[in-house]
C-alpha positions in Angstrom: 22.7 -5.9 9.4 20.9 -4.3 6.5 23.4 -2.1 4.7 23.1 1.8 5.2 23.4 2.1 1.4 20.2 0.3 1.0 18.4 2.2 3.5 19.5 5.4 2.1 18.6 4.2 -1.6 14.9 3.4 -0.3 14.5 6.6 1.8 15.7 8.6 -1.3 13.2 6.9 -3.9 10.4 6.3 -1.6 10.3 8.7 0.9 11.6 11.9 -0.9 11.3 11.1 -4.7 11.0 14.8 -5.7 14.2 15.8 -4.1 16.0 12.8 -5.4 14.7 13.8 -9.1 15.6 17.3 -8.5 19.4 16.3 -7.5 19.9 14.1 -10.4 22.5 15.9 -12.8 23.4 12.9 -14.6 21.6 9.9 -15.4 20.5 8.1 -12.2 21.1 4.3 -11.5 17.4 4.0 -10.6 15.0 4.5 -13.3 11.1 4.6 -12.5 9.0 2.3 -14.4 5.3 2.1 -15.1 3.7 -1.2 -14.6 0.9 -2.8 -16.7 -1.1 -4.6 -14.1 -3.1 -1.8 -12.2 -5.5 -2.0 -9.5 -8.1 0.4 -8.0 -11.8 -0.6 -7.4 -14.3 2.0 -8.3 -14.3 3.4 -4.7 -10.9 3.6 -4.3 -9.1 7.1 -4.4 -5.9 5.4 -4.8 -4.1 2.9 -7.4 -1.5 0.4 -7.5 0.4 -1.2 -10.4 2.4 -4.3 -10.6 4.8 -6.1 -13.4 2.7 -9.3 -13.2 -0.9 -10.0 -12.2 -1.1 -10.1 -8.5 -3.4 -12.3 -6.6 -6.7 -11.3 -5.2 -8.4 -13.3 -2.4 -11.4 -12.2 -0.1 -11.3 -12.7 3.7 -13.5 -12.1 6.8 -11.5 -11.6 9.9 -14.7 -12.6 11.9 -17.3 -14.8 10.4 -20.8 -13.5 9.9 -19.6 -10.1 10.5 -19.6 -8.2 7.0 -17.9 -5.1 8.2 -14.6 -7.4 8.7 -14.5 -8.4 5.1 -12.3 -7.3 2.6 -10.1 -8.0 -0.6 -6.5 -8.7 -0.2 -4.3 -8.0 -2.9 -1.0 -9.9 -2.9 2.3 -9.6 -5.2 5.3 -11.8 -4.6 8.6 -12.1 -6.7 11.4 -14.4 -5.7 14.8 -13.9 -7.1 16.5 -17.3 -7.2 16.8 -18.6 -3.7 18.5 -15.4 -2.4 16.0 -12.8 -1.8 12.2 -11.9 -2.5 9.7 -9.1 -2.5 6.3 -9.3 -1.1 3.4 -6.6 -1.2 -0.2 -6.9 0.3 -2.5 -4.2 -0.1 -6.2 -3.5 1.1 -8.5 -0.4 -0.3 -12.0 -0.2 1.4 -14.6 2.4 1.4 -14.7 4.9 4.4 -17.4 6.6 6.2 -16.8 10.5 6.9 -16.6 9.5 10.4 -13.8 7.2 9.6 -12.2 9.9 7.8 -12.3 12.2 10.6 -10.9 9.6 12.7 -7.6 9.0 11.1 -5.7 11.8 12.2 -1.8 11.8 11.7 -1.4 10.2 15.4 -4.0 7.6 14.7 -2.5 6.8 11.3 0.7 6.2 13.2 -0.8 4.1 15.9 -2.3 2.0 13.0 0.9 1.3 11.1 2.5 0.3 14.2 -0.4 -1.9 15.2 0.2 -3.5 11.4 3.8 -4.0 12.1 3.9 -5.2 15.6 4.2 -8.9 14.6 6.8 -8.2 12.0 9.1 -5.5 13.2 12.6 -5.6 14.9 13.2 -2.2 15.0 11.5 0.9 13.8 13.6 3.0 11.5 11.5 6.1 10.4 7.7 7.1 10.4 6.6 10.2 8.1 3.2 11.8 7.7 1.9 13.4 4.5 -1.3 15.8 4.6 -2.5 17.3 1.2 -5.8 18.7 0.0 -6.8 15.3 -1.3 -5.4 12.5 1.3 -3.7 11.8 4.2 -0.7 9.2 4.4 1.7 7.7 6.9 4.8 5.6 6.1 6.7 3.3 8.5 10.2 2.1 7.6 11.8 -0.7 9.6 13.8 -3.9 9.9 12.4 -7.2 10.4 13.4 -10.8 10.3 12.3 -14.0 8.5 14.2 -16.9 10.0 17.8 -16.2 9.5 17.1 -13.4 6.9 17.0 -9.7 7.8 14.1 -7.8 6.2 13.2 -4.4 5.1 9.5 -3.6 5.9 7.5 -0.7 5.0 3.9 0.0 6.1 1.6 2.5 4.8 -1.8 4.0 5.6 -3.7 6.2 3.0 -6.8 7.8 3.4 -9.2 10.0 1.6 -12.9 11.0 1.4 -14.1 7.9 -0.1 -11.5 5.0 0.8 -8.6 4.0 3.0 -5.8 1.8 1.8 -3.3 -0.1 3.8 0.2 -1.4 2.2 2.5 -3.8 3.6 5.8 -4.4 1.7 8.6 -6.5 2.7 12.1 -7.2 1.0 13.9 -10.4 2.5 17.3 -12.1 1.8 20.4 -11.1 0.2 20.7 -7.5 -1.3 20.7 -7.2 -5.1 19.9 -4.6 -7.3 17.0 -6.2 -9.0 15.2 -6.7 -5.6 15.8 -3.2 -4.5 14.7 -1.8 -7.8 11.6 -3.9 -8.2 10.6 -3.1 -4.3 11.1 0.8 -5.0 9.2 0.3 -8.4 6.0 -1.3 -7.1 5.8 1.3 -4.3 6.4 4.3 -6.5 3.4 3.0 -8.6 1.0 3.1 -5.5 -0.5 6.2 -4.4 -3.5 8.8 -5.0 -4.9 8.9 -8.3 -3.9 12.6 -8.7 -0.3 11.6 -8.2 -0.4 8.4 -10.3 -2.9 9.1 -13.1 -3.2 13.1 -13.0 -5.7 15.4 -11.8 -8.1 14.9 -15.2 -8.3 11.1 -14.5 -8.8 11.4 -10.9 -11.7 14.0 -11.0 -13.5 11.7 -13.4 -13.0 8.3 -11.5 -14.1 10.0 -8.2 -16.9 11.9 -9.6 -18.2 8.6 -11.1 -18.1 6.8 -8.1 -19.6 9.8 -6.0 -22.5 9.7 -8.4 -23.6 6.2 -7.4 -21.8 5.9 -4.0 -25.2 5.3 -1.9 -26.5 2.8 -4.2 -23.1 1.1 -4.7 -22.1 0.9 -1.0 -25.4 -0.9 -0.3 -24.5 -3.4 -3.1 -21.0 -3.9 -1.3 -22.7 -4.3 2.0 -25.0 -7.1 0.7 -22.2 -8.7 -0.8 -20.1 -8.6 2.2 -23.0 -10.1 4.2 -23.4 -12.9 1.7 -19.3 -13.4 1.9 -19.5 -13.5 5.9 -22.5 -16.0 5.8 -20.7 -18.3 3.4 -17.0 -17.9 5.0 -15.8 -21.0 6.5 -16.4 -21.2 10.5 -13.6 -22.2 12.8 
């Protein structure tokens, strides 16, 4: 069984980081880190960072259908033979219609659909709605073979993009694995929260100035990728 202390730690530093920071009258055992390898495509209102370079691969769910193509970012770190951390992330452009579609209820349904083959028990689901983005986070337990896992799914949406995150921690509980898992997820978020308002405004404005032409280029590339995708 997953230890309650592990779940409380993850909830405190991931779901309620501001409350955690305010409650620390002594030096905390968990110290957030800023990672070097950042990821934020030009159209993406969000950003992520990792301690090592993640792997990026291109996928098309349906051959010959460019609308199903996306770039998948994957990061995996193994601690000996006992535990591992795995993160998968996708950020894609959105239309205004897609943005309007993803209400809190639809976002919860989406994260549950994302996790239906991986989750044994749903433990917590939260929604966040700000002036700049909407976010849903699902925390669950799962199983890989004989090992219990902690599974977190996030869906973020803003006016220009939608980002999905699937994060899984497997195997024996270790401080190193817990802290890496928490630190990676704390380095994923909206540009305003991670990089600051000035940086976010410059990046988003630069994208919006070229958005129409750039989206056409992306669609052309998706069409080309779909045509070249392996056929089943």
